[in-house]
C-alpha positions in Angstrom: -28.7 7.7 103.5 -26.8 9.0 106.7 -25.1 12.0 106.3 -22.4 14.7 107.3 -24.5 18.1 108.6 -21.2 20.4 109.4 -18.1 20.6 107.1 -15.2 21.7 107.0 -15.2 25.4 105.7 -12.5 26.4 103.0 -10.3 29.2 102.3 -11.9 29.7 98.6 -15.2 29.9 100.6 -13.9 32.9 102.8 -12.1 34.8 100.0 -14.7 34.8 97.3 -17.6 36.2 99.9 -18.8 33.8 102.0 -20.9 35.2 105.2 -19.6 33.8 108.2 -22.8 33.9 110.1 -25.9 34.0 107.9 -29.3 33.2 108.8 -31.1 29.8 109.1 -34.0 29.1 108.1 -37.0 26.4 108.7 -40.4 26.0 107.8 -41.0 28.0 111.5 -38.3 30.5 110.4 -38.1 31.9 106.5 -35.1 33.7 105.2 -34.9 37.9 105.7 -35.5 39.4 102.4 -31.8 40.2 102.2 -31.2 36.5 102.0 -34.1 35.4 100.8 -33.1 31.8 99.5 -33.3 28.9 101.6 -30.7 26.4 100.2 -30.9 22.2 100.8 -28.8 22.2 103.8 -31.0 25.0 106.0 -28.7 28.6 105.4 -30.2 31.5 103.7 -28.5 33.2 101.1 -28.7 34.9 97.3 -27.4 33.5 93.8 -26.5 29.9 93.7 -28.7 29.5 97.0 -31.9 30.5 94.9 -31.7 28.0 91.6 -31.5 24.0 92.3 -31.6 22.9 95.8 -33.5 26.4 96.8 -36.6 25.1 99.4 -39.4 27.2 98.4 -41.0 26.0 101.8 -38.6 27.9 103.7 -37.4 30.6 101.8 -38.6 34.5 102.1 -41.5 33.9 99.4 -42.3 31.4 96.9 -41.1 33.9 94.5 -37.5 33.8 96.2 -36.1 30.4 94.3 -35.9 30.1 90.4 -38.4 28.2 89.2 -37.5 24.7 88.2 -36.7 24.5 84.4 -39.6 21.2 83.1 -38.6 17.7 82.4 -36.4 17.4 79.2 -36.2 13.5 77.5 -33.0 12.8 76.0 -29.7 10.3 76.1 -27.0 12.0 78.4 -23.8 10.4 77.2 -21.9 11.9 79.8 -18.5 11.8 77.6 -18.4 15.6 77.9 -18.2 18.6 80.6 -19.1 20.7 77.9 -22.6 21.1 79.1 -21.3 20.9 82.7 -20.9 24.4 84.6 -19.6 24.4 88.4 -22.2 26.2 91.0 -19.9 29.2 91.4 -20.8 29.8 87.5 -24.6 28.3 86.6 -26.9 31.2 86.6 -29.8 29.4 85.6 -29.6 28.7 81.9 -30.5 25.2 81.6 -31.0 25.7 77.5 -27.1 25.7 77.5 -26.3 23.9 80.3 -27.4 20.0 81.3 -25.3 19.6 84.9 -24.1 22.0 87.9 -20.9 20.6 89.4 -19.7 20.5 92.5 -15.9 19.0 93.2 -13.6 17.7 90.0 -16.0 15.7 87.7 -13.5 14.4 84.6 -13.6 12.5 81.2 -12.2 9.0 81.3 -11.3 7.4 77.8 -11.5 3.4 77.9 -8.4 2.4 76.1 -9.7 -1.3 74.2 -13.4 0.7 72.9 -12.4 4.4 73.3 -15.2 4.8 74.7 -15.9 8.0 77.2 -17.6 8.8 80.5 -17.4 11.0 83.3 -15.6 9.9 86.9 -16.7 11.6 89.5 -13.1 11.7 91.8 -12.3 13.0 95.7 -8.6 13.2 96.7 -7.9 13.2 100.3 -8.4 16.6 101.8 -11.4 17.5 99.4 -15.2 17.1 99.7 -16.0 14.9 96.8 -17.8 15.6 93.9 -21.7 15.9 92.7 -23.3 16.3 89.5 -27.0 17.9 89.5 -28.8 18.2 86.3 -30.3 21.7 85.6 -33.9 20.6 84.5 -36.6 18.5 86.9 -38.1 15.4 86.7 -41.8 15.5 87.6 -42.4 11.9 87.4 -40.2 10.2 84.8 -38.2 6.6 84.2 -34.4 7.7 84.9 -31.3 5.1 84.2 -27.8 5.3 84.4 -24.8 2.9 83.5 -22.1 3.1 86.4 -19.4 0.8 88.0 -19.1 1.9 91.8 -16.8 2.9 94.9 -14.9 0.3 97.1 -13.3 0.6 99.8 -14.4 1.5 103.5 -16.3 4.5 103.9 -17.2 5.3 100.9 -20.1 6.0 99.1 -21.4 6.3 95.6 -24.7 8.1 94.8 -27.2 7.9 92.2 -30.6 9.9 93.2 -33.6 11.9 92.7 -34.0 15.2 94.9 -36.8 17.8 95.2 -36.3 21.5 96.3 -39.0 20.4 99.1 -36.6 17.5 99.9 -38.9 14.5 98.5 -36.2 11.9 97.1 -35.3 8.3 95.7 -32.2 7.1 96.1 -29.9 4.4 94.7 -26.7 4.1 97.4 -23.6 1.8 97.1 -21.2 1.2 100.3 -17.8 0.8 99.4 -17.6 -2.3 101.6 -20.2 -4.4 99.8 -20.0 -4.9 96.2 -23.0 -7.0 95.6 -25.7 -4.9 96.7 -27.4 -1.4 96.5 -29.0 0.2 99.1 -32.7 1.6 98.0 -34.7 4.4 99.8 -37.3 6.6 99.3 -37.9 10.2 101.7 -41.1 12.6 101.8 -40.0 15.9 102.6 -36.8 15.5 104.7 -38.4 13.6 107.2 -36.5 10.5 107.9 -38.1 7.0 108.6 -35.4 4.3 108.7 -37.6 1.7 107.6 -38.1 3.0 104.4 -34.8 1.7 103.4 -34.1 -1.9 101.5 -30.7 -3.5 100.4 -31.2 -4.9 96.8 -29.3 -7.8 95.4 -27.0 -6.6 92.1 -27.5 -9.5 89.6 -24.2 -10.7 88.3 -22.7 -9.0 91.3 -19.7 -6.8 91.7 -20.7 -2.9 91.0 -17.5 -1.8 90.7 -15.6 -4.2 88.1 -18.7 -5.2 86.1 -20.6 -1.6 84.4 -24.4 -2.0 85.5 -28.1 0.2 84.6 -29.7 1.4 87.5 -32.9 2.9 86.9 -35.8 4.4 88.9 -39.5 4.3 87.4 -41.5 7.0 89.4 -44.9 7.1 88.6 -47.7 9.3 90.3 -48.9 5.8 92.0 -45.9 3.6 91.7 -42.1 3.8 92.6 -40.0 1.0 91.3 -36.2 0.5 91.3 -34.6 -2.0 88.6 -31.0 -3.3 88.2 -30.1 -4.3 84.2 -34.3 -4.8 83.2 -34.8 -6.6 86.2 -37.2 -4.3 88.6 -36.5 -5.2 92.4 -38.2 -3.2 94.5 -42.1 -1.3 94.2 -43.6 0.6 96.3 -47.0 1.8 96.1 -48.2 5.3 96.8 -51.5 4.3 99.0 -48.7 1.7 101.3 -47.3 5.5 102.4 -50.4 7.2 104.1 -49.4 8.7 107.2 -52.6 9.5 109.2 -50.7 12.3 111.4 -49.5 14.7 108.9 -53.1 13.7 106.9 -50.9 12.9 103.3 -48.6 10.2 101.7 -45.6 10.0 102.6 -44.5 9.3 98.7 -41.9 11.2 96.5 -44.2 13.4 94.7 -42.6 17.4 93.6 -40.0 17.9 90.9 -36.9 16.8 91.6 -33.2 17.4 90.3 -31.2 13.9 89.5 -28.0 13.9 91.3 -24.6 11.7 90.7 -22.1 11.9 94.0 -19.3 10.6 95.9 -19.0 11.2 99.6 -16.7 9.8 102.5 -19.2 8.8 105.3 -15.8 7.3 106.8 -14.2 10.8 107.8 -12.9 10.1 111.5 -14.7 13.3 112.4 -18.2 11.8 111.2 -20.3 10.4 114.2 -19.8 7.0 115.1 -22.9 5.9 113.4 -22.1 7.3 109.8 -18.7 5.8 109.9 -20.1 2.3 111.2 -22.7 2.4 108.5 -20.2 2.8 105.8 -18.2 0.3 107.1 -15.5 2.1 108.4 -13.0 4.8 108.2 -11.7 5.8 105.3 -8.2 4.2 104.6 -6.3 7.5 101.9 -3.5 5.0 101.2 -6.2 2.3 99.9 -5.2 0.1 97.2 -8.3 1.2 95.8 -7.6 4.6 95.1 -5.7 5.2 91.4 -3.5 8.6 90.6 -4.2 9.8 94.6 -8.1 9.7 94.3 -11.4 7.2 94.7 -13.5 7.7 92.0 -16.8 6.1 90.1 -17.6 5.8 86.9 -20.7 7.0 85.2 -21.4 6.2 81.6 -24.9 7.3 79.9 -27.9 8.9 81.6 -31.5 8.6 80.1 -34.2 10.3 81.3 -38.1 9.2 79.9 -40.4 12.5 81.1 -44.1 11.2 82.2 -46.9 13.6 81.9 -47.7 16.1 85.2 -50.4 15.0 87.1 -53.8 14.9 85.7 -55.7 18.6 87.1 -52.1 20.1 87.3 -52.3 24.2 86.5 -50.7 24.9 83.3 -50.6 28.4 82.4 -47.1 27.4 80.6 -44.8 25.2 79.9 -41.4 26.1 80.8 -40.9 25.8 84.8 -42.2 24.2 87.4 -43.8 26.9 90.4 -45.1 26.0 93.7 -47.7 27.6 95.0 -48.7 26.3 98.4 -46.6 25.6 102.0 -48.0 22.6 101.7 -45.2 21.3 99.3 -47.5 18.2 97.6 -48.1 17.6 93.9 -51.2 19.4 94.1 -49.2 22.5 95.2 -47.1 22.9 92.0 -48.0 24.6 88.4 -46.2 24.8 84.9 -45.9 28.3 84.0 -43.9 30.7 81.9 -42.0 32.3 84.7 -38.7 31.4 83.7 -35.5 33.8 85.3 -32.0 33.7 84.6 -29.5 35.5 87.0 -27.5 38.5 86.1 -24.8 37.2 88.7 -24.6 35.2 91.6 -26.2 38.5 93.9 -29.5 37.8 92.1 -32.2 36.1 93.3 -35.9 35.2 91.5 -37.8 38.0 92.9 -34.6 40.2 92.2 -32.1 38.3 89.1 -30.1 41.6 88.0 -28.3 42.5 85.0 -25.2 40.4 84.4 -22.0 42.2 85.6 -20.2 44.6 83.5 -16.9 43.2 82.8 -13.7 43.2 85.8 -17.1 44.3 87.9 -17.3 42.5 91.8 -20.4 40.3 91.6 -20.2 39.3 95.1 -20.1 41.2 98.7 -18.6 40.4 101.9 -21.2 39.7 103.9 -23.5 38.0 101.7 -23.1 34.5 100.7 -24.0 32.9 97.5 -23.2 29.8 96.9 -24.3 27.0 99.2 -22.8 24.6 101.0 -23.4 21.0 101.6 -22.9 17.2 101.7 -22.2 16.3 98.2 -24.4 13.0 98.3 -27.0 15.9 97.9 -29.7 13.8 100.2 -31.9 14.3 102.8 -30.0 13.0 105.5 -27.8 15.8 105.8 -29.4 16.7 109.6 -28.3 13.7 111.1 -24.3 13.9 112.2 -22.6 17.0 113.5 -19.7 16.9 111.3 -18.2 16.7 107.8 -18.9 14.2 105.3 -17.1 14.0 101.5 -17.2 11.7 98.5 -15.0 8.7 97.6 -15.1 6.2 95.0 -12.1 3.1 93.6 -13.1 1.7 90.3 -9.6 1.4 88.1 -10.4 4.2 85.7 -7.8 6.9 84.8 -9.6 10.4 84.7 -9.2 12.7 81.1 -10.6 16.5 82.3 -12.2 18.1 79.4 -10.4 21.1 78.4 -13.2 22.6 76.9 -15.4 22.3 80.2 -17.1 25.4 82.3 -15.7 22.9 85.1 -12.8 23.4 87.9 -11.1 26.6 89.6 -12.9 27.7 93.0 -16.1 25.3 92.2 -13.8 22.2 93.0 -13.7 22.8 96.4 -17.3 23.5 98.2 -18.5 23.3 102.0 -20.7 19.6 102.3 -22.4 19.5 105.4 -26.0 21.0 106.8 -24.5 24.1 108.8 -22.3 25.8 106.5 -22.5 28.1 103.7 -19.6 29.0 101.1 -18.7 31.2 98.0 -16.5 29.4 95.4 -15.4 31.8 92.8 -13.9 31.5 89.3 -10.6 30.6 89.5 -9.7 34.6 87.7 -11.3 36.1 90.9 -8.5 34.1 93.2 -5.4 35.3 93.7 -3.2 32.4 93.5 -0.1 33.8 95.5 -2.0 34.5 98.4 0.4 33.9 101.3 -1.1 30.6 102.7 -0.5 32.2 106.3 -3.2 34.4 105.3 -5.2 31.6 104.1 -4.7 30.1 107.5 -6.3 33.1 109.7 -9.5 32.9 107.2 -10.0 29.3 108.0 -9.1 30.0 112.1 -11.8 33.1 111.3 -14.7 31.1 109.7 -13.9 28.3 111.8 -14.6 30.4 115.0 -17.9 31.6 113.1 -19.5 28.6 111.7 -18.5 26.2 114.3 -15.8 24.3 112.6 -14.4 22.0 115.2 -10.7 21.8 116.2 -9.8 18.9 114.3 -10.7 20.5 111.1 -8.7 23.3 111.7 -5.7 20.9 112.0 -6.6 19.2 108.8 -6.2 22.9 107.4 -3.1 23.5 109.1 -1.0 20.1 108.4 -2.7 20.1 104.9 -5.1 17.9 104.3 -7.5 20.6 103.1 -4.9 23.5 101.6 -3.7 20.6 99.1 -5.8 22.7 96.5 -3.9 25.8 96.4 -1.5 27.0 94.1 1.0 29.1 96.5 3.7 31.4 95.3 7.5 31.1 96.6 8.1 34.2 98.4 10.7 36.6 96.7 11.7 33.8 93.8 10.2 34.6 90.9 6.9 33.0 89.2 7.8 29.4 91.5 5.3 28.0 92.8 4.2 25.2 95.3 1.7 23.0 95.8 -0.5 19.8 96.2 -1.8 17.4 93.7 -5.5 18.8 93.6 -4.4 21.6 92.6 -2.6 20.2 89.7 -5.9 19.2 88.5 -8.0 22.8 89.0 -7.6 23.9 85.7 -8.8 27.1 86.1 -6.1 27.6 89.1 -3.5 26.8 86.9 -4.6 28.8 84.3 -5.2 32.0 86.7 -1.6 31.2 88.0 -0.2 31.1 83.9 1.5 27.7 85.2 3.6 26.8 82.1 6.1 24.1 83.6 5.1 21.4 86.2 8.1 19.6 88.0 6.8 16.8 89.8 8.1 14.6 92.9 5.6 11.8 93.2 5.7 7.8 92.6 3.0 8.0 89.9 3.2 10.1 87.0 0.1 12.8 87.4 -0.1 13.9 84.1 -2.1 11.3 81.7 -4.7 14.0 81.2 -5.4 15.7 77.6 -5.9 19.2 79.3 -2.1 18.9 80.5 -0.7 18.7 77.0 0.1 22.3 76.6 2.4 22.1 80.0 6.4 20.9 80.3 6.4 18.2 82.7 9.6 16.7 84.6 8.7 14.0 86.7 10.6 12.7 89.6 9.3 9.3 91.2 9.7 9.4 94.8 7.8 8.4 97.9 7.2 10.4 100.9 9.1 8.4 103.6 12.5 9.5 105.3 14.0 6.7 104.0 13.4 8.1 100.3 16.8 9.0 98.5 15.4 12.4 97.4 18.9 13.6 97.9 20.3 12.2 94.4 17.5 14.3 92.1 18.1 17.4 94.0 21.0 18.8 91.5 19.2 17.7 88.1 15.6 19.5 89.8 16.9 22.7 90.6 18.5 23.1 87.2 15.0 22.2 86.1 13.7 25.2 88.1 16.1 27.6 87.4 15.9 26.8 83.7 12.3 26.9 83.7 11.9 30.3 85.6 14.4 31.3 82.4 12.0 30.4 79.7 8.9 32.0 81.8 10.6 35.5 81.9 10.3 35.5 78.1 7.0 34.0 77.8 4.0 36.2 76.6 0.7 35.8 77.8 -0.3 32.2 76.0 -3.5 31.7 75.0 -4.4 29.1 77.5 -4.3 31.6 80.3 -7.4 32.5 82.2 -8.3 36.2 80.4 -8.7 37.6 83.6 -5.1 36.9 84.5 -2.9 39.8 84.2 0.0 40.1 81.5 2.7 39.6 84.4 1.0 36.3 85.4 1.9 35.1 82.1 4.1 32.1 82.8 5.2 30.2 86.1 7.2 27.4 87.4 4.8 24.8 89.6 6.1 22.2 91.9 4.0 19.7 93.5 3.7 16.6 95.4 0.7 14.9 96.7 -0.2 17.3 99.4 2.0 20.7 98.9 4.0 19.9 102.1 7.1 17.4 102.5 8.5 16.2 98.9 7.8 19.2 96.8 8.6 21.7 99.9 12.3 19.9 100.0 12.9 20.8 96.3 11.8 24.1 97.0 14.2 24.6 99.4 17.1 23.1 97.7 16.5 25.2 95.0 16.6 28.5 97.0 19.4 27.4 99.0 21.4 26.9 95.6 20.4 29.6 93.9 21.0 32.4 96.5 23.1 31.2 98.9 20.7 30.5 101.5 21.1 27.6 104.3 18.5 25.4 104.9 16.9 26.6 107.8 16.6 30.1 105.8 15.6 28.7 103.0 12.3 26.9 104.6 11.8 29.8 106.6 11.4 32.2 103.5 9.2 28.8 101.8 6.7 28.9 104.7 6.1 32.8 104.7 3.7 31.9 101.6 2.6 28.1 102.6 2.9 27.6 106.8 2.3 24.0 106.0 5.8 23.2 103.9 7.3 20.8 106.5 9.5 17.8 104.8 10.1 14.8 106.6 12.5 14.5 109.1 14.7 11.9 106.5 14.2 15.1 103.9 15.9 17.5 106.5 18.8 15.5 107.0 19.1 15.2 103.3 18.8 18.9 103.1 21.4 19.8 105.6 23.6 17.7 103.5 22.8 19.1 100.2 23.6 22.5 102.2 27.4 21.4 102.2 27.2 20.2 98.6 25.9 23.7 97.6 29.1 24.8 99.4 31.6 22.5 98.1 34.4 24.4 96.4 34.4 22.0 93.4 31.8 19.5 91.4 34.3 16.7 92.7 34.1 17.8 96.8 29.8 17.5 96.0 29.8 14.3 94.9 32.5 13.1 97.8 30.0 14.7 100.4 27.1 12.9 98.5 28.8 9.7 98.2 30.1 9.5 102.2 26.1 10.5 103.0 24.7 8.0 100.7 27.3 4.5 102.5 26.8 5.8 106.0 23.0 7.3 106.0 20.1 6.3 108.7 17.3 3.8 107.6 15.0 3.1 109.9 11.3 2.9 111.2 9.2 5.9 111.8 9.4 5.8 115.0 12.9 5.8 114.8 13.0 8.9 112.7 10.7 10.7 114.9 13.5 10.3 117.5 15.8 12.1 115.4 13.4 14.5 114.3 13.4 15.8 117.7 17.3 16.4 117.1 16.9 17.9 113.9 14.5 20.4 115.7 17.2 23.1 116.5 19.1 22.8 113.0 16.0 23.0 110.7 
């Protein structure tokens, strides 16, 4: 697989405790004692760095990494998120949690059969979704049923990945719905001839559910689809006379299901070409504002460990030698569960007391990385993220441990991040501060100008909930922030005003929210002015209701009483449509002009910038608000509606120049 090695640094990473310039790790230069754990992507840290993906061959010592829980045979139905925990919350107790997540998984219910499955989602400005098993597999048969992504630059993956970087892959490139790529690696060494395309029986990996299996034995490795063996690799054929070893996957591996966009324009040309071109964020293959793929059921049949394996215990796999081969792994009882994200395998630490800090500002405790989870994270120099395109509607599981800060993570080989739980994120933090944080993080980690510009123009900040200054409990953000249920609960949101051209609230977890929906596109020709009277009255009434609300049961326990109740206005990006509604409310409520109102909003969310058509409508709204009667206001609107300009984008660009001095 082709991977991006450097990613955009999210503000969540900086706010929750990421080290901006942490130590790096290689086979020749191991991690220092203060940050002893080497992540899959070559960075040193503590906490989640020391759990799944911790490379024992590059860490400070073999005891730095938490030993991997042994294989557990069984069927995972993937019909709930109750056994899923985000990477910033999981501390290593595999008896309670089956899957560690990064990004935004959700539950889909088939409308005809009622059968549930897991969706991995990726919206514009996010970095995809990854599920990684908390138990390892050391030889066994692993199968999953899936429908995959469709679209240029979008890749779906089902892989097995060991901490020593042995890897077995199924990968689907979104422009080829009739084939899947099979591949394998040994200790992270890329051999381009290892990959082979497999034809999917019956074709169409997007519309049709197929079963994909990896049958991994000590001497043979077989890839099969729908019960048909399509490729077999013999261990004896992988002998490397130079390294004097078999280049064959042979160490305990986690199962990973993921989506990532190889076709980001910031990626290397070779990566983009391999993925079929740059991603289209207006693709018809997107639904509800994001790409997604569906995984339905995963089975694991564990095989016996290699003959001669030392087994002084039965709970975990532990490395004993830097060779990183199957004869250097023991099965022991050295089970470790971290007390907090400041713990390591050598010093797990005690669980933090309620309300105490679990992180420090200069130590990285949640690794970033490519959500694809795979071997070639070092091959390119820019970011990658996940995507998909099947035709389902997601439903997040309200009982899950997924969400909040965990849905944003750094992707790529050289950046680190820490994504704190939603209760630790201050939702009313000014957007300008976030921008400064990102700029600083960019300087320290090599964040390029393109990525910084993406943040400043809203591509990345859409995942944040920002409080509107001096407007009570009024918040603004993008669609992705709405799906981060922990952020919504931390802010105490009880009312939602959506201004978007489809219904974003199809999910069960939003049933407790009061919702008002305006269907409108973000186009200068869109008549948003017609909805402003009703929108501002809804916001005003909602804020009055909020003022009487006591702290509801579904608000985060970490939220303060004064945070109970809140009104959230959103569009897709939290930049144009939603900004227009909030500016209109500030003008109407506080008798401000359009320019002053927009400036006030930008204090809290600097990316807010209505399109030129909406700016013209706000100037008309300013006249309507100043009118002396409802009849006069109606006449102003009708006069504008009859003569309003409707043009092409390039024509609006010219008109935008004329608006600069006024708004």
